[in-house]
N, CA, C and O atoms as CSV, one atom per row, in Angstrom:
chain,resi,resn,atom,element,x,y,z
A,1,UNK,N,N,5.960,11.054,57.677
A,1,UNK,CA,C,6.946,10.002,57.728
A,1,UNK,C,C,8.059,10.340,56.901
A,1,UNK,O,O,7.875,10.797,55.773
A,2,UNK,N,N,9.319,10.132,57.421
A,2,UNK,CA,C,10.481,10.698,56.634
A,2,UNK,C,C,11.399,9.559,56.335
A,2,UNK,O,O,12.380,9.809,55.635
A,3,UNK,N,N,11.204,8.287,56.789
A,3,UNK,CA,C,12.175,7.340,56.394
A,3,UNK,C,C,11.444,6.205,55.496
A,3,UNK,O,O,10.582,5.465,55.972
A,4,UNK,N,N,11.858,6.146,54.206
A,4,UNK,CA,C,11.171,5.337,53.236
A,4,UNK,C,C,12.123,4.344,52.839
A,4,UNK,O,O,13.237,4.671,52.431
A,5,UNK,N,N,11.725,3.053,52.940
A,5,UNK,CA,C,12.534,1.942,52.370
A,5,UNK,C,C,11.863,1.067,51.278
A,5,UNK,O,O,10.636,1.013,51.191
A,6,UNK,N,N,12.647,0.417,50.487
A,6,UNK,CA,C,12.219,-0.494,49.540
A,6,UNK,C,C,12.836,-1.705,49.903
A,6,UNK,O,O,14.064,-1.788,49.885
A,7,UNK,N,N,12.015,-2.802,50.282
A,7,UNK,CA,C,12.455,-4.150,50.878
A,7,UNK,C,C,11.981,-5.198,49.824
A,7,UNK,O,O,10.881,-5.208,49.270
A,8,UNK,N,N,12.983,-6.058,49.651
A,8,UNK,CA,C,12.588,-7.321,48.942
A,8,UNK,C,C,13.272,-8.414,49.709
A,8,UNK,O,O,14.488,-8.474,49.892
A,9,UNK,N,N,12.368,-9.285,50.145
A,9,UNK,CA,C,12.874,-10.462,50.938
A,9,UNK,C,C,12.392,-11.723,50.213
A,9,UNK,O,O,11.218,-11.834,49.858
A,10,UNK,N,N,13.371,-12.731,49.983
A,10,UNK,CA,C,12.868,-13.814,49.366
A,10,UNK,C,C,13.796,-15.099,49.784
A,10,UNK,O,O,15.000,-14.925,49.974
A,11,UNK,N,N,13.264,-16.255,49.906
A,11,UNK,CA,C,13.942,-17.366,50.102
A,11,UNK,C,C,14.807,-17.830,48.832
A,11,UNK,O,O,14.393,-17.533,47.711
A,12,UNK,N,N,15.888,-18.483,48.968
A,12,UNK,CA,C,16.519,-18.922,47.748
A,12,UNK,C,C,16.073,-20.295,47.403
A,12,UNK,O,O,16.786,-21.240,47.742
A,13,UNK,N,N,14.996,-20.491,46.782
A,13,UNK,CA,C,14.427,-21.766,46.496
A,13,UNK,C,C,13.899,-21.763,44.892
A,13,UNK,O,O,13.948,-20.753,44.189
A,14,UNK,N,N,13.457,-22.889,44.499
A,14,UNK,CA,C,12.880,-23.005,43.166
A,14,UNK,C,C,11.324,-22.917,43.462
A,14,UNK,O,O,10.828,-23.249,44.539
A,15,UNK,N,N,10.682,-22.475,42.477
A,15,UNK,CA,C,9.209,-22.399,42.541
A,15,UNK,C,C,8.744,-21.283,43.218
A,15,UNK,O,O,9.549,-20.404,43.527
A,16,UNK,N,N,7.447,-21.171,43.526
A,16,UNK,CA,C,6.774,-19.955,43.996
A,16,UNK,C,C,7.379,-19.528,45.424
A,16,UNK,O,O,7.784,-20.364,46.232
A,17,UNK,N,N,7.398,-18.199,45.644
A,17,UNK,CA,C,7.904,-17.657,46.784
A,17,UNK,C,C,6.768,-16.944,47.474
A,17,UNK,O,O,7.026,-16.416,48.555
A,18,UNK,N,N,5.466,-16.855,46.961
A,18,UNK,CA,C,4.483,-16.164,47.332
A,18,UNK,C,C,4.209,-16.296,48.889
A,18,UNK,O,O,4.078,-15.292,49.588
A,19,UNK,N,N,4.133,-17.517,49.371
A,19,UNK,CA,C,3.798,-17.784,50.710
A,19,UNK,C,C,4.872,-17.265,51.612
A,19,UNK,O,O,4.561,-16.829,52.720
A,20,UNK,N,N,6.086,-17.281,51.220
A,20,UNK,CA,C,7.176,-16.777,52.041
A,20,UNK,C,C,7.135,-15.265,52.087
A,20,UNK,O,O,7.352,-14.659,53.136
A,21,UNK,N,N,6.852,-14.653,50.934
A,21,UNK,CA,C,6.657,-13.184,50.883
A,21,UNK,C,C,5.600,-12.830,51.708
A,21,UNK,O,O,5.737,-11.817,52.393
A,22,UNK,N,N,4.454,-13.544,51.784
A,22,UNK,CA,C,3.327,-13.262,52.649
A,22,UNK,C,C,3.751,-13.198,54.058
A,22,UNK,O,O,3.285,-12.337,54.804
A,23,UNK,N,N,4.665,-14.121,54.485
A,23,UNK,CA,C,4.919,-14.185,55.910
A,23,UNK,C,C,5.854,-12.969,56.085
A,23,UNK,O,O,5.782,-12.399,57.174
A,24,UNK,N,N,6.663,-12.522,55.228
A,24,UNK,CA,C,7.479,-11.354,55.430
A,24,UNK,C,C,6.628,-10.065,55.543
A,24,UNK,O,O,6.943,-9.154,56.309
A,25,UNK,N,N,5.579,-10.031,54.778
A,25,UNK,CA,C,4.587,-8.847,54.717
A,25,UNK,C,C,3.987,-8.866,56.122
A,25,UNK,O,O,4.053,-7.902,56.884
A,26,UNK,N,N,3.390,-10.045,56.419
A,26,UNK,CA,C,2.685,-10.212,57.667
A,26,UNK,C,C,3.357,-9.667,58.884
A,26,UNK,O,O,2.752,-9.043,59.756
A,27,UNK,N,N,4.614,-9.925,58.902
A,27,UNK,CA,C,5.622,-9.674,59.953
A,27,UNK,C,C,5.569,-8.026,60.173
A,27,UNK,O,O,5.715,-7.577,61.310
A,28,UNK,N,N,5.386,-7.275,59.206
A,28,UNK,CA,C,5.440,-5.757,59.282
A,28,UNK,C,C,4.285,-5.202,60.117
A,28,UNK,O,O,4.324,-4.069,60.597
A,29,UNK,N,N,3.185,-6.094,60.283
A,29,UNK,CA,C,2.079,-5.551,61.071
A,29,UNK,C,C,2.309,-5.287,62.550
A,29,UNK,O,O,1.469,-4.652,63.187
A,30,UNK,N,N,3.396,-5.744,63.110
A,30,UNK,CA,C,3.751,-5.589,64.446
A,30,UNK,C,C,4.423,-4.349,64.715
A,30,UNK,O,O,4.785,-4.037,65.850
A,31,UNK,N,N,4.616,-3.565,63.597
A,31,UNK,CA,C,5.463,-2.365,63.824
A,31,UNK,C,C,4.758,-1.061,63.287
A,31,UNK,O,O,3.933,-1.133,62.376
A,32,UNK,N,N,5.082,0.045,63.834
A,32,UNK,CA,C,4.424,1.349,63.357
A,32,UNK,C,C,4.950,1.819,62.036
A,32,UNK,O,O,5.709,2.786,61.962
A,33,UNK,N,N,4.557,1.149,61.013
A,33,UNK,CA,C,4.915,1.447,59.668
A,33,UNK,C,C,3.760,1.418,58.741
A,33,UNK,O,O,2.742,0.818,59.084
A,34,UNK,N,N,3.835,2.042,57.546
A,34,UNK,CA,C,2.862,1.876,56.561
A,34,UNK,C,C,3.551,1.279,55.377
A,34,UNK,O,O,4.697,1.618,55.082
A,35,UNK,N,N,2.852,0.371,54.675
A,35,UNK,CA,C,3.614,-0.467,53.599
A,35,UNK,C,C,2.618,-0.619,52.363
A,35,UNK,O,O,1.396,-0.528,52.482
A,36,UNK,N,N,3.224,-0.840,51.271
A,36,UNK,CA,C,2.484,-1.234,50.139
A,36,UNK,C,C,3.450,-2.319,49.278
A,36,UNK,O,O,4.592,-2.100,48.875
A,37,UNK,N,N,2.725,-3.447,49.128
A,37,UNK,CA,C,3.534,-4.464,48.406
A,37,UNK,C,C,3.292,-4.266,46.906
A,37,UNK,O,O,2.173,-3.972,46.487
A,38,UNK,N,N,4.355,-4.431,46.100
A,38,UNK,CA,C,4.333,-4.229,44.657
A,38,UNK,C,C,4.952,-5.692,44.144
A,38,UNK,O,O,5.471,-6.512,44.902
A,39,UNK,N,N,4.814,-5.832,42.899
A,39,UNK,CA,C,5.319,-7.157,42.223
A,39,UNK,C,C,6.832,-7.324,42.524
A,39,UNK,O,O,7.256,-8.479,42.563
A,40,UNK,N,N,7.654,-6.344,42.732
A,40,UNK,CA,C,9.022,-6.429,42.886
A,40,UNK,C,C,9.611,-6.126,44.346
A,40,UNK,O,O,10.818,-6.247,44.556
A,41,UNK,N,N,8.817,-5.773,45.233
A,41,UNK,CA,C,9.163,-5.465,46.646
A,41,UNK,C,C,8.078,-4.697,47.309
A,41,UNK,O,O,7.001,-4.412,46.785
A,42,UNK,N,N,8.490,-4.365,48.596
A,42,UNK,CA,C,7.447,-3.618,49.449
A,42,UNK,C,C,8.077,-2.348,49.816
A,42,UNK,O,O,9.237,-2.304,50.223
A,43,UNK,N,N,7.268,-1.224,49.666
A,43,UNK,CA,C,7.559,-0.023,50.032
A,43,UNK,C,C,7.206,0.174,51.595
A,43,UNK,O,O,6.103,-0.190,52.000
A,44,UNK,N,N,8.020,0.674,52.349
A,44,UNK,CA,C,7.763,0.822,53.716
A,44,UNK,C,C,8.092,2.259,54.145
A,44,UNK,O,O,9.114,2.802,53.725
A,45,UNK,N,N,7.246,2.879,54.971
A,45,UNK,CA,C,7.343,4.145,55.542
A,45,UNK,C,C,7.381,4.089,57.053
A,45,UNK,O,O,6.585,3.389,57.679
A,46,UNK,N,N,8.335,4.848,57.653
A,46,UNK,CA,C,8.425,4.894,59.108
A,46,UNK,C,C,8.793,6.099,59.610
A,46,UNK,O,O,9.377,6.864,58.842
A,47,UNK,N,N,8.558,6.482,60.864
A,47,UNK,CA,C,8.965,7.803,61.370
A,47,UNK,C,C,10.472,7.852,61.443
A,47,UNK,O,O,11.039,8.934,61.291
A,48,UNK,N,N,11.122,6.798,61.656
A,48,UNK,CA,C,12.617,6.903,61.775
A,48,UNK,C,C,13.250,5.485,61.378
A,48,UNK,O,O,12.582,4.452,61.340
A,49,UNK,N,N,14.566,5.555,61.100
A,49,UNK,CA,C,15.244,4.402,60.638
A,49,UNK,C,C,15.234,3.289,61.667
A,49,UNK,O,O,15.263,2.125,61.267
A,50,UNK,N,N,15.195,3.559,62.959
A,50,UNK,CA,C,15.182,2.506,63.918
A,50,UNK,C,C,13.900,1.683,63.785
A,50,UNK,O,O,14.005,0.467,63.944
A,51,UNK,N,N,12.777,2.175,63.529
A,51,UNK,CA,C,11.536,1.394,63.383
A,51,UNK,C,C,11.622,0.719,62.043
A,51,UNK,O,O,11.222,-0.440,61.936
A,52,UNK,N,N,12.126,1.376,60.998
A,52,UNK,CA,C,12.193,0.678,59.699
A,52,UNK,C,C,13.232,-0.439,59.689
A,52,UNK,O,O,12.918,-1.441,59.047
A,53,UNK,N,N,14.395,-0.429,60.283
A,53,UNK,CA,C,15.225,-1.578,60.516
A,53,UNK,C,C,14.529,-2.652,61.363
A,53,UNK,O,O,14.524,-3.836,61.025
A,54,UNK,N,N,13.972,-2.216,62.421
A,54,UNK,CA,C,13.277,-3.286,63.185
A,54,UNK,C,C,12.116,-4.143,62.438
A,54,UNK,O,O,11.936,-5.351,62.593
A,55,UNK,N,N,11.414,-3.340,61.656
A,55,UNK,CA,C,10.369,-4.001,60.879
A,55,UNK,C,C,11.056,-4.836,59.710
A,55,UNK,O,O,10.629,-5.961,59.449
A,56,UNK,N,N,11.995,-4.349,59.091
A,56,UNK,CA,C,12.562,-4.994,58.007
A,56,UNK,C,C,13.306,-6.357,58.578
A,56,UNK,O,O,13.223,-7.423,57.969
A,57,UNK,N,N,13.968,-6.223,59.690
A,57,UNK,CA,C,14.567,-7.314,60.254
A,57,UNK,C,C,13.570,-8.445,60.640
A,57,UNK,O,O,13.953,-9.613,60.572
A,58,UNK,N,N,12.408,-8.169,61.011
A,58,UNK,CA,C,11.282,-8.940,61.459
A,58,UNK,C,C,10.844,-9.694,60.155
A,58,UNK,O,O,10.609,-10.901,60.217
A,59,UNK,N,N,10.735,-9.037,59.031
A,59,UNK,CA,C,10.381,-9.612,57.681
A,59,UNK,C,C,11.419,-10.564,57.333
A,59,UNK,O,O,11.082,-11.699,56.997
A,60,UNK,N,N,12.711,-10.214,57.376
A,60,UNK,CA,C,13.748,-11.157,56.985
A,60,UNK,C,C,13.694,-12.372,57.852
A,60,UNK,O,O,13.893,-13.477,57.348
A,61,UNK,N,N,13.448,-12.242,59.074
A,61,UNK,CA,C,13.517,-13.318,60.065
A,61,UNK,C,C,12.295,-14.208,59.739
A,61,UNK,O,O,12.414,-15.428,59.850
A,62,UNK,N,N,11.168,-13.676,59.357
A,62,UNK,CA,C,9.879,-14.413,59.126
A,62,UNK,C,C,10.164,-15.251,57.938
A,62,UNK,O,O,9.641,-16.365,57.955
A,63,UNK,N,N,10.865,-14.949,56.943
A,63,UNK,CA,C,11.215,-15.861,55.838
A,63,UNK,C,C,12.178,-16.888,56.167
A,63,UNK,O,O,12.108,-18.018,55.685
A,64,UNK,N,N,13.136,-16.496,57.034
A,64,UNK,CA,C,14.253,-17.359,57.516
A,64,UNK,C,C,13.816,-18.513,58.263
A,64,UNK,O,O,14.520,-19.520,58.338
A,65,UNK,N,N,12.585,-18.408,58.870
A,65,UNK,CA,C,12.016,-19.436,59.713
A,65,UNK,C,C,11.695,-20.722,58.863
A,65,UNK,O,O,11.752,-21.860,59.329
A,66,UNK,N,N,11.369,-20.434,57.636
A,66,UNK,CA,C,11.076,-21.563,56.701
A,66,UNK,C,C,12.119,-21.968,55.718
A,66,UNK,O,O,11.991,-23.025,55.102
A,67,UNK,N,N,13.096,-21.223,55.546
A,67,UNK,CA,C,14.012,-21.331,54.470
A,67,UNK,C,C,15.456,-21.602,54.975
A,67,UNK,O,O,15.806,-21.095,56.041
A,68,UNK,N,N,16.231,-22.305,54.327
A,68,UNK,CA,C,17.716,-22.448,54.643
A,68,UNK,C,C,18.485,-21.268,54.306
A,68,UNK,O,O,19.423,-20.933,55.030
A,69,UNK,N,N,18.133,-20.522,53.139
A,69,UNK,CA,C,18.872,-19.279,52.806
A,69,UNK,C,C,17.839,-18.246,52.356
A,69,UNK,O,O,16.907,-18.558,51.616
A,70,UNK,N,N,18.031,-16.990,52.829
A,70,UNK,CA,C,17.158,-15.887,52.659
A,70,UNK,C,C,18.060,-14.762,51.853
A,70,UNK,O,O,19.213,-14.508,52.202
A,71,UNK,N,N,17.514,-14.219,50.916
A,71,UNK,CA,C,18.204,-13.099,50.119
A,71,UNK,C,C,17.343,-11.802,50.434
A,71,UNK,O,O,16.141,-11.825,50.167
A,72,UNK,N,N,17.868,-10.780,50.940
A,72,UNK,CA,C,17.189,-9.533,51.367
A,72,UNK,C,C,17.903,-8.326,50.799
A,72,UNK,O,O,19.107,-8.164,50.992
A,73,UNK,N,N,17.151,-7.462,50.084
A,73,UNK,CA,C,17.625,-6.264,49.566
A,73,UNK,C,C,16.833,-5.056,50.269
A,73,UNK,O,O,15.602,-5.080,50.291
A,74,UNK,N,N,17.505,-4.074,50.802
A,74,UNK,CA,C,16.934,-3.023,51.413
A,74,UNK,C,C,17.598,-1.588,50.939
A,74,UNK,O,O,18.802,-1.366,51.066
A,75,UNK,N,N,16.754,-0.733,50.429
A,75,UNK,CA,C,17.209,0.508,50.046
A,75,UNK,C,C,16.450,1.527,50.893
A,75,UNK,O,O,15.223,1.481,50.982
A,76,UNK,N,N,17.175,2.429,51.502
A,76,UNK,CA,C,16.555,3.510,52.420
A,76,UNK,C,C,16.746,4.882,51.945
A,76,UNK,O,O,17.854,5.216,51.525
A,77,UNK,N,N,15.760,5.712,51.973
A,77,UNK,CA,C,15.871,7.156,51.726
A,77,UNK,C,C,15.361,7.790,53.108
A,77,UNK,O,O,14.163,7.824,53.386
A,78,UNK,N,N,16.278,8.249,53.881
A,78,UNK,CA,C,16.024,8.753,55.114
A,78,UNK,C,C,16.322,10.263,55.084
A,78,UNK,O,O,17.391,10.779,55.413
A,79,UNK,N,N,15.146,10.939,54.611
A,79,UNK,CA,C,15.134,12.326,54.366
A,79,UNK,C,C,14.965,13.034,55.692
A,79,UNK,O,O,13.802,13.131,56.084
A,80,UNK,N,N,15.891,13.533,56.431
A,80,UNK,CA,C,15.725,14.102,57.835
A,80,UNK,C,C,15.225,15.463,57.884
A,80,UNK,O,O,14.675,15.845,58.917
A,81,UNK,N,N,15.351,16.247,56.880
A,81,UNK,CA,C,14.946,17.712,56.940
A,81,UNK,C,C,13.503,18.027,56.530
A,81,UNK,O,O,13.004,19.136,56.721
A,82,UNK,N,N,12.830,16.964,55.936
A,82,UNK,CA,C,11.436,17.221,55.410
A,82,UNK,C,C,10.673,16.049,55.726
A,82,UNK,O,O,11.157,14.922,55.623
A,83,UNK,N,N,9.477,16.272,56.113
A,83,UNK,CA,C,8.370,15.197,56.403
A,83,UNK,C,C,7.729,14.840,55.076
A,83,UNK,O,O,6.789,15.530,54.681
A,84,UNK,N,N,8.137,13.879,54.403
A,84,UNK,CA,C,7.614,13.369,53.145
A,84,UNK,C,C,7.274,11.912,53.158
A,84,UNK,O,O,7.951,11.048,53.717
A,85,UNK,N,N,6.051,11.696,52.423
A,85,UNK,CA,C,5.740,10.285,52.300
A,85,UNK,C,C,6.069,9.831,50.858
A,85,UNK,O,O,6.315,10.610,49.937
A,86,UNK,N,N,6.045,8.396,50.760
A,86,UNK,CA,C,6.376,7.910,49.462
A,86,UNK,C,C,5.398,8.444,48.325
A,86,UNK,O,O,5.826,8.724,47.205
A,87,UNK,N,N,4.266,8.549,48.623
A,87,UNK,CA,C,3.147,9.038,47.687
A,87,UNK,C,C,3.686,10.442,47.079
A,87,UNK,O,O,3.529,10.700,45.886
A,88,UNK,N,N,4.308,11.303,47.945
A,88,UNK,CA,C,4.793,12.537,47.571
A,88,UNK,C,C,5.743,12.582,46.481
A,88,UNK,O,O,5.722,13.400,45.561
A,89,UNK,N,N,6.617,11.602,46.656
A,89,UNK,CA,C,7.760,11.364,45.601
A,89,UNK,C,C,7.189,11.063,44.132
A,89,UNK,O,O,7.658,11.540,43.098
A,90,UNK,N,N,6.095,10.189,44.220
A,90,UNK,CA,C,5.516,9.825,43.031
A,90,UNK,C,C,4.673,11.004,42.436
A,90,UNK,O,O,4.614,11.204,41.223
A,91,UNK,N,N,4.048,11.742,43.332
A,91,UNK,CA,C,3.296,12.959,42.751
A,91,UNK,C,C,4.138,13.959,42.148
A,91,UNK,O,O,3.758,14.671,41.219
A,92,UNK,N,N,5.392,14.021,42.723
A,92,UNK,CA,C,6.342,15.042,42.086
A,92,UNK,C,C,6.672,14.652,40.693
A,92,UNK,O,O,6.633,15.496,39.798
A,93,UNK,N,N,7.022,13.308,40.442
A,93,UNK,CA,C,7.316,12.850,39.209
A,93,UNK,C,C,6.109,13.096,38.213
A,93,UNK,O,O,6.287,13.550,37.083
A,94,UNK,N,N,4.935,12.777,38.693
A,94,UNK,CA,C,3.679,12.875,37.842
A,94,UNK,C,C,3.493,14.349,37.534
A,94,UNK,O,O,2.984,14.658,36.456
A,95,UNK,N,N,3.848,15.231,38.351
A,95,UNK,CA,C,3.592,16.626,38.079
A,95,UNK,C,C,4.545,17.104,36.938
A,95,UNK,O,O,4.107,17.891,36.098
A,96,UNK,N,N,5.795,16.669,36.879
A,96,UNK,CA,C,6.609,16.967,35.710
A,96,UNK,C,C,6.233,16.318,34.428
A,96,UNK,O,O,6.422,16.853,33.336
A,97,UNK,N,N,5.619,14.988,34.618
A,97,UNK,CA,C,5.082,14.298,33.387
A,97,UNK,C,C,3.775,14.931,32.929
A,97,UNK,O,O,3.473,14.970,31.736
A,98,UNK,N,N,3.006,15.425,33.893
A,98,UNK,CA,C,1.679,15.973,33.551
A,98,UNK,C,C,0.752,14.810,33.292
A,98,UNK,O,O,-0.202,14.891,32.518
A,99,UNK,N,N,1.082,13.693,33.992
A,99,UNK,CA,C,0.205,12.431,33.738
A,99,UNK,C,C,0.602,11.498,34.830
A,99,UNK,O,O,1.535,11.726,35.600
A,100,UNK,N,N,-0.161,10.423,34.861
A,100,UNK,CA,C,0.225,9.195,35.850
A,100,UNK,C,C,1.520,8.670,35.369
A,100,UNK,O,O,1.806,8.600,34.174
A,101,UNK,N,N,2.365,8.269,36.427
A,101,UNK,CA,C,3.600,7.700,36.105
A,101,UNK,C,C,3.582,6.088,35.887
A,101,UNK,O,O,4.215,5.303,36.592
A,102,UNK,N,N,2.788,5.743,34.841
A,102,UNK,CA,C,2.546,4.442,34.464
A,102,UNK,C,C,1.978,4.428,32.953
A,102,UNK,O,O,1.337,5.372,32.492
A,103,UNK,N,N,2.259,3.345,32.290
A,103,UNK,CA,C,1.796,3.247,30.864
A,103,UNK,C,C,0.304,2.953,30.866
A,103,UNK,O,O,-0.257,2.411,31.819
A,104,UNK,N,N,-0.324,3.346,29.728
A,104,UNK,CA,C,-1.731,2.921,29.685
A,104,UNK,C,C,-2.026,1.446,29.878
A,104,UNK,O,O,-3.090,1.124,30.406
A,105,UNK,N,N,-1.161,0.538,29.489
A,105,UNK,CA,C,-1.270,-0.816,29.639
A,105,UNK,C,C,-1.332,-1.223,31.200
A,105,UNK,O,O,-2.065,-2.145,31.557
A,106,UNK,N,N,-0.589,-0.552,32.056
A,106,UNK,CA,C,-0.629,-0.710,33.449
A,106,UNK,C,C,-2.053,-0.284,34.089
A,106,UNK,O,O,-2.469,-0.752,35.149
A,107,UNK,N,N,-2.686,0.590,33.366
A,107,UNK,CA,C,-4.013,1.054,33.841
A,107,UNK,C,C,-5.149,0.131,33.312
A,107,UNK,O,O,-6.312,0.230,33.703
A,108,UNK,N,N,-4.734,-0.744,32.422
A,108,UNK,CA,C,-5.879,-1.654,31.799
A,108,UNK,C,C,-6.400,-1.036,30.485
A,108,UNK,O,O,-7.421,-1.469,29.949
A,109,UNK,N,N,-5.700,-0.047,29.991
A,109,UNK,CA,C,-6.126,0.612,28.678
A,109,UNK,C,C,-5.731,-0.223,27.482
A,109,UNK,O,O,-5.038,-1.236,27.570
A,110,UNK,N,N,-6.219,0.273,26.358
A,110,UNK,CA,C,-5.817,-0.420,25.076
A,110,UNK,C,C,-4.484,-0.144,24.615
A,110,UNK,O,O,-4.068,-0.665,23.580
């Protein structure tokens, strides 16, 4: 997959947004994408930008069904000459670090 996106969709409300975010993530299931949700957003991988845009639009609309106002942030890396997955990008950084790209605290260490 060569088109990688970072998506953050949230209603503009007070209080917990987790149910709204869950609706946005669930909307991705209807598309040919792979995704991983993190505390700050969702990484999405698709074969092309058309599929990525369709999936992210569905996620945006899924939140909009319940909220009067929705804030969406989308960042895309559309590397067209190389077939690369999101994990490959992290692996490259970890190779330079010669360790995992996270603190010991993130791994549950002392």
